[in-house]
C-alpha positions as CSV (number, residue, x, y, z in Angstrom):
1,X,-24.7,10.4,-39.2
2,X,-27.8,8.2,-39.2
3,X,-31.2,9.8,-39.0
4,X,-33.2,8.9,-35.9
5,X,-36.6,7.2,-36.4
6,X,-39.4,9.5,-35.2
7,X,-40.7,8.3,-31.8
8,X,-44.0,9.2,-30.1
9,X,-44.1,10.0,-26.4
10,X,-47.0,10.1,-24.0
11,X,-48.0,13.4,-22.3
12,X,-47.1,11.8,-19.0
13,X,-43.5,11.1,-20.1
14,X,-43.2,14.7,-21.5
15,X,-44.5,16.1,-18.2
16,X,-42.1,14.0,-16.1
17,X,-39.2,15.0,-18.4
18,X,-40.0,18.7,-18.0
19,X,-40.3,18.3,-14.2
20,X,-36.9,16.5,-14.2
21,X,-35.3,19.5,-16.0
22,X,-36.9,22.1,-13.8
23,X,-36.4,20.3,-10.4
24,X,-33.1,18.5,-10.8
25,X,-31.1,21.6,-11.8
26,X,-29.6,19.7,-14.6
27,X,-29.3,21.4,-18.0
28,X,-31.4,20.2,-20.9
29,X,-28.3,18.7,-22.6
30,X,-27.6,16.4,-19.7
31,X,-31.2,15.2,-19.3
32,X,-31.4,14.6,-23.1
33,X,-28.3,12.4,-22.9
34,X,-29.5,10.5,-19.9
35,X,-32.9,9.8,-21.5
36,X,-31.5,9.3,-25.1
37,X,-33.6,12.2,-26.4
38,X,-32.8,15.1,-28.6
39,X,-32.2,18.4,-26.9
40,X,-34.5,20.2,-29.3
41,X,-37.4,17.9,-28.3
42,X,-36.9,18.6,-24.6
43,X,-36.6,22.4,-25.3
44,X,-40.0,22.3,-27.1
45,X,-41.6,20.4,-24.2
46,X,-40.2,22.8,-21.6
47,X,-41.2,25.9,-23.7
48,X,-44.8,24.5,-24.2
49,X,-45.1,23.6,-20.5
50,X,-44.3,27.3,-19.7
51,X,-46.9,28.5,-22.2
52,X,-49.5,26.1,-20.8
53,X,-48.7,27.5,-17.3
54,X,-49.3,31.0,-18.5
55,X,-45.6,32.1,-18.6
56,X,-45.2,32.2,-22.4
57,X,-44.9,35.2,-24.7
58,X,-48.0,37.1,-25.7
59,X,-49.9,35.4,-28.5
60,X,-48.6,31.9,-27.8
61,X,-51.1,29.1,-28.1
62,X,-51.6,26.6,-25.3
63,X,-51.7,22.9,-26.1
64,X,-55.5,22.9,-25.9
65,X,-55.7,25.9,-28.2
66,X,-53.3,24.2,-30.7
67,X,-55.5,21.0,-30.6
68,X,-58.6,23.0,-31.2
69,X,-57.0,25.0,-34.0
70,X,-56.0,21.7,-35.7
71,X,-59.5,20.3,-35.3
72,X,-61.1,23.4,-36.7
73,X,-58.7,23.5,-39.7
74,X,-59.6,19.9,-40.5
75,X,-63.3,20.7,-40.3
76,X,-62.9,23.7,-42.6
77,X,-61.0,21.6,-45.1
78,X,-63.8,18.9,-45.1
79,X,-66.6,21.5,-45.4
80,X,-64.8,23.2,-48.4
81,X,-64.5,19.8,-50.1
82,X,-68.2,19.1,-49.5
83,X,-69.0,22.6,-50.8
84,X,-66.9,22.2,-54.0
85,X,-68.2,18.7,-55.0
86,X,-71.4,20.1,-56.6
87,X,-69.4,22.7,-58.4
88,X,-67.2,20.1,-60.0
89,X,-70.1,17.8,-61.0
90,X,-72.4,20.5,-62.4
91,X,-70.6,21.0,-65.7
92,X,-70.6,17.3,-66.4
93,X,-74.3,17.0,-65.9
94,X,-75.0,19.7,-68.5
95,X,-73.2,17.7,-71.2
96,X,-76.1,15.2,-71.6
97,X,-79.0,17.6,-71.8
98,X,-81.3,16.2,-74.4
99,X,-81.9,18.6,-77.2
100,X,-85.4,19.2,-78.7
101,X,-84.8,16.4,-81.3
102,X,-84.5,13.8,-78.5
103,X,-80.8,13.1,-79.2
104,X,-77.7,13.8,-77.2
105,X,-75.8,16.8,-78.6
106,X,-72.6,16.3,-80.6
107,X,-69.6,17.0,-78.4
């Protein structure tokens, strides 16, 4: 079986698909076939729409919370890299300290 190419969908398309599943009375498999989508993608969209509406299990993150978490994780990664740069360059700077004789040390 050939692997599908990953496609990107707008939030509007996802919202309309979720509405179609909920209001038409059709099961997810039928809607997936009609729209040439995978069932798993539609299931994720329906589940996430429920969470965003406040009907998800305890501890589930809304779409906005997921976006904020991703942004904060990227920011932490950047800050850690900025913090670690001086630590990595400091040992190299000490190699060329001029000794009392005015010459570089033998390494």
